[in-house]
C-alpha positions as CSV (number, residue, x, y, z in Angstrom):
1,M,-11.5,170.5,-90.4
2,M,-10.8,171.3,-94.1
3,S,-8.2,169.0,-95.6
4,R,-4.9,170.5,-96.8
5,R,-5.7,169.5,-100.4
6,R,-9.1,171.2,-100.4
7,F,-7.6,174.3,-98.7
8,V,-5.0,174.7,-101.5
9,K,-7.6,174.0,-104.2
10,N,-9.9,176.7,-102.8
11,S,-7.1,179.2,-102.4
12,V,-6.0,178.8,-106.0
13,A,-9.6,179.2,-107.2
14,V,-10.0,182.4,-105.2
15,G,-6.7,183.8,-106.4
16,T,-7.7,183.0,-110.0
17,A,-11.1,184.7,-109.6
18,L,-9.5,187.8,-108.1
19,A,-7.1,188.1,-110.9
20,A,-9.9,187.7,-113.4
21,G,-11.9,190.4,-111.7
22,T,-14.8,187.9,-111.1
23,L,-14.7,188.0,-107.3
24,T,-14.9,191.0,-105.0
25,R,-12.0,191.4,-102.6
26,P,-13.2,191.2,-99.0
27,E,-13.0,194.4,-97.0
28,G,-9.5,194.9,-95.5
29,A,-7.9,192.7,-98.2
30,L,-5.0,194.0,-100.2
31,A,-6.4,196.1,-103.1
32,A,-4.9,196.4,-106.5
33,D,-2.9,199.6,-107.2
34,P,-5.3,202.5,-108.0
35,P,-5.5,203.7,-111.6
36,G,-2.7,206.1,-112.5
37,S,-0.1,204.3,-110.2
38,G,2.1,203.8,-113.2
39,V,2.3,207.5,-114.1
40,Q,5.8,208.9,-113.4
41,L,7.4,212.3,-113.8
42,G,10.6,212.9,-115.7
43,L,12.4,215.5,-117.8
44,V,13.0,216.2,-121.5
45,T,16.4,218.0,-121.7
46,Y,14.9,220.7,-124.0
47,M,15.4,223.4,-122.6
48,W,16.1,222.7,-118.9
49,G,19.0,220.4,-119.1
50,A,20.3,221.4,-122.6
51,T,23.6,222.5,-121.2
52,W,24.0,219.6,-118.7
53,D,26.5,216.8,-119.1
54,L,25.6,213.3,-117.8
55,D,27.0,214.0,-114.3
56,T,24.8,217.1,-114.0
57,I,21.7,215.1,-115.2
58,F,22.3,212.5,-112.6
59,K,23.0,215.0,-109.8
60,N,20.1,217.4,-110.5
61,L,17.4,214.8,-111.2
62,A,18.3,212.6,-108.2
63,A,18.3,215.7,-105.9
64,A,14.8,216.7,-107.2
65,K,13.5,213.1,-107.2
66,V,12.5,213.4,-110.8
67,L,13.9,210.1,-111.9
68,G,13.4,209.8,-115.6
69,V,15.0,211.5,-118.6
70,E,14.7,211.8,-122.3
71,P,17.9,213.4,-123.6
72,R,17.4,215.4,-126.7
73,T,19.8,215.3,-129.7
74,T,22.4,218.1,-130.1
75,H,22.6,218.9,-126.4
76,K,25.6,218.8,-124.2
77,H,25.2,215.3,-122.9
78,G,26.0,214.0,-126.4
79,I,24.0,210.8,-126.7
80,E,24.2,210.6,-130.5
81,P,24.3,207.8,-133.2
82,G,28.0,208.4,-133.8
83,L,29.0,207.0,-130.4
84,S,31.3,204.0,-130.4
85,A,30.2,200.7,-129.0
86,E,32.4,201.2,-125.9
87,K,30.9,204.6,-125.2
88,R,27.4,203.2,-125.6
89,Q,28.1,200.5,-123.0
90,E,29.6,203.1,-120.7
91,I,26.4,205.2,-120.9
92,K,24.2,202.1,-120.3
93,K,26.2,201.2,-117.2
94,R,26.1,204.7,-115.8
95,F,22.3,204.9,-116.0
96,A,22.0,201.4,-114.6
97,D,24.2,202.4,-111.6
98,S,22.1,205.6,-111.0
99,P,18.6,206.1,-109.7
100,V,17.7,208.0,-113.0
101,K,16.0,205.9,-115.7
102,L,16.9,206.6,-119.4
103,V,13.3,206.4,-120.7
104,G,14.0,207.3,-124.4
105,L,16.0,209.4,-126.8
106,G,14.7,212.7,-128.4
107,S,15.5,212.8,-132.0
108,A,14.5,215.7,-134.3
109,E,13.7,213.4,-137.3
110,C,10.5,214.0,-139.3
111,F,8.8,212.4,-142.3
112,D,7.1,215.2,-144.1
113,H,10.0,215.9,-146.5
114,V,8.9,216.7,-150.1
115,D,12.4,215.8,-151.3
116,Q,12.7,211.9,-151.4
117,A,16.4,212.0,-150.6
118,K,15.7,213.9,-147.4
119,L,12.9,211.5,-146.5
120,D,15.2,208.5,-147.0
121,K,17.8,210.1,-144.8
122,A,15.3,210.8,-142.0
123,I,14.2,207.1,-142.1
124,E,17.8,205.9,-141.9
125,T,18.8,208.3,-139.2
126,T,15.8,207.3,-137.1
127,K,16.9,203.7,-137.5
128,A,20.3,204.7,-136.2
129,F,18.7,206.4,-133.2
130,L,16.7,203.2,-132.5
131,K,19.9,201.1,-132.6
132,L,21.5,203.7,-130.2
133,S,18.5,203.6,-127.9
134,A,18.7,199.8,-127.7
135,D,22.4,199.9,-127.0
136,V,22.3,202.5,-124.2
137,G,19.3,200.8,-122.5
138,S,16.4,203.0,-123.3
139,S,13.1,201.9,-124.7
140,G,12.3,204.2,-127.7
141,V,12.9,207.2,-129.8
142,K,10.9,210.4,-130.2
143,V,10.2,211.6,-133.8
144,R,8.1,214.3,-135.4
145,P,5.5,214.3,-138.2
146,N,6.1,217.4,-139.0
147,D,4.3,219.8,-141.4
148,L,1.6,219.9,-144.2
149,H,3.0,221.6,-147.3
150,K,1.0,223.9,-149.5
151,E,2.5,222.4,-152.7
152,V,1.5,218.8,-151.7
153,E,-1.9,217.4,-151.3
154,R,-2.7,217.1,-147.6
155,E,-3.8,213.5,-147.6
156,K,-0.6,212.5,-149.5
157,T,1.6,214.0,-146.8
158,I,-0.4,212.3,-144.1
159,E,-0.1,208.9,-145.9
160,Q,3.7,209.5,-146.5
161,I,4.2,210.2,-142.8
162,G,2.2,207.1,-141.8
163,K,4.0,204.8,-144.2
164,S,7.4,206.1,-143.1
165,L,6.4,205.4,-139.5
166,N,5.5,201.8,-140.4
167,I,9.0,201.3,-141.9
168,V,10.8,202.6,-138.7
169,G,8.2,200.9,-136.5
170,K,9.0,197.5,-138.0
171,F,12.7,198.1,-137.4
172,A,12.0,199.2,-133.9
173,G,10.1,196.0,-133.2
174,E,13.2,194.0,-134.1
175,L,15.1,195.8,-131.4
176,G,12.4,195.8,-128.7
177,Q,12.0,199.6,-129.2
178,Q,9.1,202.0,-129.6
179,V,8.8,204.9,-132.1
180,R,7.1,207.8,-130.4
181,L,5.4,210.4,-132.7
182,E,5.4,213.7,-131.0
183,V,2.3,215.8,-131.6
184,H,4.2,218.6,-133.2
185,G,4.5,221.2,-135.9
186,G,1.9,221.7,-138.6
187,C,0.5,218.3,-137.9
188,R,-0.1,219.0,-134.2
189,E,-3.9,219.0,-134.3
190,L,-5.2,215.7,-133.0
191,P,-7.5,214.9,-135.9
192,V,-4.4,215.0,-138.2
193,I,-2.4,212.8,-135.8
194,K,-5.3,210.4,-135.7
195,K,-5.2,210.2,-139.5
196,I,-1.5,209.6,-139.5
197,M,-1.9,206.8,-136.9
198,D,-4.6,205.2,-138.9
199,V,-2.0,204.7,-141.6
200,A,0.8,203.9,-139.1
201,T,-0.6,200.6,-138.0
202,D,2.6,199.0,-136.8
203,P,2.2,198.2,-133.1
204,N,5.6,199.7,-132.3
205,V,4.5,203.2,-133.4
206,A,2.9,205.3,-130.7
207,V,1.7,208.8,-130.0
208,C,3.8,211.1,-127.7
209,W,1.2,213.7,-126.4
210,N,2.8,217.1,-126.4
211,S,0.5,219.4,-124.4
212,N,-0.2,222.0,-127.2
213,D,-2.8,224.7,-127.1
214,S,-4.4,223.0,-130.1
215,D,-5.3,220.1,-127.7
216,L,-8.2,222.4,-126.5
217,K,-9.6,223.0,-130.0
218,G,-12.7,221.4,-131.5
219,E,-14.7,219.5,-128.9
220,G,-12.0,220.1,-126.3
221,L,-9.3,218.3,-124.4
222,E,-11.1,215.1,-123.4
223,A,-12.4,214.5,-126.9
224,N,-9.0,215.0,-128.4
225,F,-7.4,212.8,-125.8
226,T,-9.9,210.0,-126.5
227,M,-9.1,210.3,-130.2
228,V,-5.5,209.0,-129.6
229,K,-5.8,207.4,-126.2
230,A,-5.4,203.8,-127.4
231,R,-2.2,204.6,-129.2
232,L,-0.4,206.5,-126.4
233,G,3.3,205.6,-126.0
234,A,5.5,205.3,-123.0
235,T,6.4,209.0,-123.0
236,T,4.3,212.2,-122.9
237,H,5.6,215.8,-123.0
238,V,4.2,218.4,-120.7
239,R,5.2,222.0,-120.0
240,E,5.6,223.6,-116.6
241,L,2.6,222.4,-114.6
242,N,1.9,225.9,-113.4
243,A,2.0,227.4,-116.9
244,P,-1.3,229.3,-117.6
245,R,-3.9,228.5,-120.2
246,Y,-3.7,224.7,-120.1
247,P,-5.8,222.5,-117.7
248,W,-2.9,220.5,-116.2
249,D,-5.1,219.0,-113.5
250,K,-7.6,217.8,-116.1
251,L,-4.9,216.3,-118.3
252,I,-3.4,214.3,-115.4
253,E,-7.0,213.2,-114.5
254,L,-7.4,211.8,-118.1
255,F,-4.1,209.9,-117.8
256,V,-5.2,208.5,-114.5
257,K,-8.6,207.4,-115.8
258,A,-6.8,205.8,-118.7
259,D,-4.6,204.0,-116.2
260,Y,-1.6,205.2,-118.2
261,K,1.7,203.5,-117.5
262,G,4.4,205.8,-118.6
263,W,6.3,209.0,-118.1
264,L,5.1,212.6,-118.1
265,L,8.3,214.4,-119.2
266,L,8.7,218.1,-118.4
267,E,9.7,220.0,-121.5
268,C,10.3,223.5,-120.0
269,D,11.8,226.6,-121.4
270,S,11.2,229.2,-118.6
271,K,14.3,231.0,-117.1
272,I,15.4,229.4,-113.8
273,D,18.2,230.1,-111.4
274,D,18.0,227.0,-109.4
275,P,17.2,223.9,-111.5
276,V,16.8,221.5,-108.5
277,A,14.4,223.9,-106.8
278,A,12.4,224.3,-110.1
279,L,12.3,220.6,-110.7
280,T,11.2,220.0,-107.1
281,Q,8.4,222.5,-107.4
282,Q,7.2,220.7,-110.6
283,R,7.3,217.3,-108.9
284,E,5.3,218.6,-106.0
285,L,2.7,220.0,-108.4
286,F,2.6,216.7,-110.2
287,E,2.1,214.8,-107.0
288,K,-0.7,217.2,-106.0
289,F,-2.5,216.8,-109.3
290,L,-2.0,213.0,-109.3
291,A,-3.4,212.6,-105.7
292,K,-6.4,214.7,-106.6
293,A,-7.1,212.6,-109.8
294,Q,-6.8,209.4,-107.7
295,G,-9.3,210.8,-105.1
296,K,-6.6,211.2,-102.5
297,G,-6.3,214.9,-102.5
């Protein structure tokens, strides 16, 4: 019979080899989670959710089983930098007590301003949002690039945006936060975003994929996705998953292949009568695409 000491030693060695990927698991053994298991579905409150207070957010998202949210600035739920310390703690507790996860805050700050005073204000406001995000228990803040101005050399604006992101990224790192650059505005084409991120080297700055028509330009969706894949952040914006002219199944397949661990957040503006039914439909589409990408559908 094998001694107990030898059995323990062999078990540890096998476990180490499995973790390192140097040993094939025997048939019937527990397999690792398949790629894409960390992809989850949530909601950006622009525009579905723009008029919801926190109670309504909790109720509707729990009912639809869409359990993540990125509240956008200026909307009715009122999660803004001007909140008192007491109100911040209240919001943090309310999310902690609910099944809905506060995955980030959606600011409207951008770093393309020609006017230096406006740029300085955008940087300081972003820092205020990052502090708010840390206080209420979320993990990051969405910002925008945003435009390339005719009166300014293109590369100069790209460099300015990237350097500004490094400033707020460093601040974010001190708070355990992430700055998420939405692929938005006049900078939305992925080669431009790639250039910005080449300047924005701070590890706390990431890309928030935004599912624009421009994603399909040039060499196509997969090439554009690959361009920024290594810098993707914890949040991604998608439109209605049955909206035409965008290959939603292919996009989710790319996230699965990348073994993305984060949130695909619905940013929907279609007219709806029943928000719970609409969200439920989107969740079911997401689950269908996800299963197909994982080879289960």
